[in-house]
C-alpha positions in Angstrom: 2.8 -9.7 -16.0 2.3 -6.8 -18.0 4.2 -6.3 -21.2 7.3 -4.2 -21.1 5.8 -1.4 -23.5 3.2 -0.8 -21.2 5.3 -0.9 -18.1 7.6 1.9 -19.9 4.6 3.8 -20.9 3.3 4.0 -17.3 6.7 4.7 -16.1 7.3 7.5 -18.7 4.0 9.2 -17.7 5.2 9.1 -14.0 8.7 10.5 -14.7 7.5 13.1 -16.8 5.3 14.6 -14.0 8.3 14.7 -11.8 11.1 15.7 -14.3 9.1 18.3 -16.6 11.8 20.8 -15.6 14.5 18.3 -14.8 16.0 17.6 -11.1 17.5 20.8 -10.5 19.0 19.6 -7.1 20.6 16.4 -8.4 22.0 18.2 -11.4 23.7 20.9 -9.5 25.2 18.5 -6.9 26.5 15.8 -9.3 27.2 17.0 -13.0 28.9 13.9 -13.8 28.0 10.1 -13.2 28.3 8.9 -9.4 28.2 5.2 -8.7 25.8 4.4 -6.2 23.9 1.5 -4.6 20.4 1.4 -3.0 18.5 -1.0 -0.5 15.0 -1.3 -0.9 13.6 -2.3 2.7 10.1 -3.2 3.8 9.4 -1.2 6.8 6.1 -3.5 7.7 4.8 -6.7 6.7 3.7 -6.5 3.2 2.9 -8.5 0.1 5.5 -7.8 -2.8 4.2 -6.5 -5.9 5.0 -4.1 -8.8 8.8 -4.9 -8.9 8.4 -4.9 -12.7 7.2 -1.5 -12.9 9.7 -0.2 -9.9 12.7 -1.6 -12.0 11.3 -0.1 -15.4 11.4 3.5 -14.0 15.3 3.5 -13.4 16.1 1.5 -16.6 14.5 4.3 -18.5 16.7 6.8 -16.7 19.8 4.7 -16.6 20.9 2.0 -19.0 23.5 0.7 -16.9 20.9 0.1 -14.0 21.1 -3.4 -12.4 18.3 -4.5 -9.9 19.0 -7.9 -7.8 15.8 -9.0 -6.4 16.0 -10.6 -3.0 12.1 -11.2 -2.3 9.9 -12.5 -5.2 6.7 -11.1 -6.2 3.7 -12.3 -4.0 5.9 -13.1 -1.3 5.2 -12.1 2.1 8.1 -9.5 3.5 8.4 -9.0 7.1 9.4 -5.6 8.6 13.4 -4.8 8.1 13.5 -7.3 5.0 15.6 -6.2 2.2 13.2 -6.6 -1.0 16.0 -5.9 -3.4 19.3 -4.1 -4.3 20.0 -1.4 -6.9 23.1 -0.4 -8.4 23.8 2.3 -11.1 24.1 6.1 -11.7 23.3 7.7 -8.4 21.8 10.8 -10.3 19.2 8.2 -11.9 18.7 6.6 -8.3 17.7 10.1 -6.9 15.6 11.1 -10.1 13.5 8.1 -10.3 13.3 7.3 -6.4 9.9 9.1 -5.8 8.0 8.1 -8.9 9.3 4.3 -8.5 8.5 4.1 -4.9 5.0 5.6 -5.2 4.1 2.9 -7.8 5.8 0.4 -5.6 4.3 1.4 -2.1 0.8 1.4 -4.0 0.8 -2.0 -5.8 2.5 -3.6 -2.6 -0.8 -2.0 -0.6 -3.4 -3.4 -2.8 -1.7 -7.0 -2.7 -1.1 -6.5 1.0 -5.0 -5.4 1.4 -6.1 -8.1 -0.8 -4.2 -10.9 1.4 -6.0 -9.7 4.4 -9.3 -9.9 2.9 -8.7 -13.4 1.5 -7.6 -14.4 5.1 -10.9 -13.4 6.4 -12.8 -15.9 4.1 -10.5 -18.6 4.3 -12.5 -21.7 4.9 -15.5 -20.9 3.0 -16.0 -21.3 -0.7 -16.3 -17.4 -1.4 -13.6 -15.6 -3.6 -12.1 -12.1 -3.2 -12.4 -10.3 -6.7 -11.6 -6.7 -7.3 -13.7 -4.2 -9.5 -13.1 -1.5 -12.2 -12.5 1.2 -9.3 -8.9 1.4 -9.9 -6.6 4.4 -10.8 -6.6 5.7 -14.6 -3.7 3.8 -16.4 -2.7 1.3 -13.4 -5.6 -1.3 -13.9 -3.5 -4.0 -15.4 -0.9 -3.6 -12.8 -3.6 -3.4 -9.9 -5.5 -6.3 -10.9 -2.0 -8.0 -10.9 -1.2 -6.9 -7.4 -4.8 -8.4 -6.5 -3.7 -11.9 -7.7 -0.2 -11.5 -5.8 -2.2 -11.1 -2.9 -4.4 -14.2 -3.4 -7.7 -12.6 -4.8 -9.3 -13.0 -8.2 -10.1 -10.5 -10.9 -13.5 -9.2 -12.1 -13.8 -8.1 -15.5 -10.9 -6.1 -16.8 -12.9 -3.7 -19.1 -16.6 -3.2 -20.3 -15.9 -5.8 -23.4 -15.3 -9.0 -20.8 -18.8 -9.5 -19.4 -22.5 -8.8 -19.8 -23.1 -7.0 -16.5 -26.5 -5.5 -16.3 -26.8 -2.7 -13.6 -29.1 -0.4 -12.2 -29.4 2.3 -14.6 -29.1 -0.3 -17.3 -32.0 -1.9 -16.1 -34.0 1.5 -15.6 -33.4 2.4 -19.3 -34.6 -1.4 -20.5 -37.8 -1.3 -18.3 -36.9 -4.3 -16.2 -34.3 -7.1 -15.8 -36.3 -9.5 -18.0 -36.5 -7.1 -21.0 -32.6 -6.3 -20.6 -31.4 -9.8 -20.2 -33.8 -10.7 -23.4 -32.9 -7.7 -25.5 -29.0 -8.5 -24.4 -29.2 -12.2 -25.5 -30.9 -11.6 -28.6 -28.0 -9.3 -29.9 -25.0 -11.3 -28.6 -22.4 -12.8 -31.0 -20.2 -14.1 -28.4 -20.7 -16.6 -25.6 -20.5 -14.0 -22.9 -22.0 -14.8 -19.5 -24.8 -12.3 -18.4 -24.7 -11.0 -14.8 -27.6 -9.0 -13.3 -27.2 -6.8 -10.3 -30.0 -6.8 -7.9 -30.9 -4.8 -4.9 -34.2 -6.0 -3.5 -35.7 -9.5 -3.1 -38.2 -9.1 -5.7 -35.5 -8.2 -8.3 -33.6 -11.6 -7.4 -36.9 -13.4 -8.3 -36.7 -11.5 -11.8 -33.1 -12.2 -12.1 -33.5 -16.0 -11.7 -36.5 -15.8 -14.2 -34.3 -14.1 -16.7 -32.1 -16.9 -17.3 -28.9 -14.8 -16.4 -26.0 -16.9 -15.2 -24.6 -14.8 -12.5 -26.5 -12.8 -10.1 -25.0 -9.7 -8.0 -26.4 -9.1 -4.5 -25.5 -5.4 -4.2 -25.6 -3.7 -0.9 -27.6 -6.0 0.8 -27.7 -7.0 4.5 -26.5 -10.2 5.8 -30.2 -11.7 6.4 -31.0 -10.3 2.9 -27.9 -12.3 1.4 -29.0 -15.3 3.3 -32.5 -15.3 1.9 -31.4 -14.4 -1.8 -29.0 -17.3 -1.7 -31.5 -19.8 -0.4 -33.9 -19.0 -3.1 -31.3 -19.0 -5.9 -29.7 -22.4 -4.8 -33.5 -23.8 -4.9 -34.2 -22.5 -8.2 -31.3 -22.3 -10.2 -28.4 -24.0 -8.4 -26.1 -23.6 -11.4 -26.4 -19.8 -11.1 -23.0 -17.9 -9.5 -23.6 -15.6 -6.7 -21.9 -12.5 -6.2 -22.0 -9.9 -3.1 -21.0 -6.5 -3.5 -21.3 -3.3 -1.8 -20.3 -2.0 1.5 -17.8 -4.8 1.9 -15.0 -4.4 4.6 -12.8 -6.4 6.8 -15.1 -6.5 9.5 -18.0 -7.9 7.7 -16.6 -10.1 4.9 -16.4 -13.2 6.6 -20.3 -13.1 7.6 -20.9 -12.1 4.0 -18.6 -15.1 2.8 -20.4 -17.8 5.2 -23.8 -16.8 3.5 -22.7 -19.1 0.7 -22.0 -16.8 -2.0 -19.5 -17.7 -4.7 -17.5 -14.2 -5.3 -17.2 -10.9 -3.0 -16.2 -8.0 -5.1 -14.4 -5.5 -3.0 -13.6 -2.1 -4.6 -11.5 -0.8 -1.7 -8.7 -3.5 -2.7 -7.7 -1.2 -5.5 -9.3 2.6 -4.8 -8.5 2.6 -1.2 -5.3 0.5 -0.5 -2.9 2.0 1.9 0.4 2.4 0.6 2.8 0.2 1.9 5.9 1.6 4.0 8.9 0.8 2.0 12.4 3.0 1.9 14.9 3.4 -0.5 18.5 3.8 1.1 21.0 5.1 -1.2 24.7 4.9 -0.8 27.6 5.9 -2.7 29.8 3.1 -4.1 33.0 3.3 -5.8 35.0 6.3 -7.3 33.4 9.3 -8.9 
């Protein structure tokens, strides 16, 4: 779970966009506090994620805000399920509604899509992992949503892992040169991963001593051939498949015997979950 100050920072950025000139509709209609309740309803099946950020949005607007969670994070909510109930100043609920729902719907969408991918590879050794293709400012929460959906996190930032990609290889004049140069200057025991696109590069990556090999944008037959060679030469190497992965082919990729399948669409293309916030008056004005 993200630290509270990070949640507040993200929530403030979202609110500042919507409230840069205030909420003229709400302010004209309700010049004084108006007690209200809100029911948060799942309109479709989804995996719950992002409740902490959702709650933070309203807490910034109303110190008296209360949120009773009915369905915990990581739980699958059926259509029509009440995820939680809100209580507080109706003006705050109206001002924060869109921002809070934008965050919640997106993060539930990430968790829900991850769950679909995880279900597709069930029964294989492959783990579904995310990438750094995240929305700016939301990475930590999107990666948390991936975990809630049953997936795993790849590196959070460029300092997490040595990942030598195509442009690194081009500038270093080859895979072996890149790995050797990196290892010569490493002061921490970071693993080295190499991205490869051809069978010849697979051979070079094996020879380089890299701990992880990423098979990028390879066909199913190419992945099978590469996995067979890697397992024969250096079975301790972890194998990642990446590029062009979608729900229709992920099971076939997993059956090739890879250890990880990285899926950028988990975070950059997840459909927002359909969730409504129904607000009603409660008590005297």
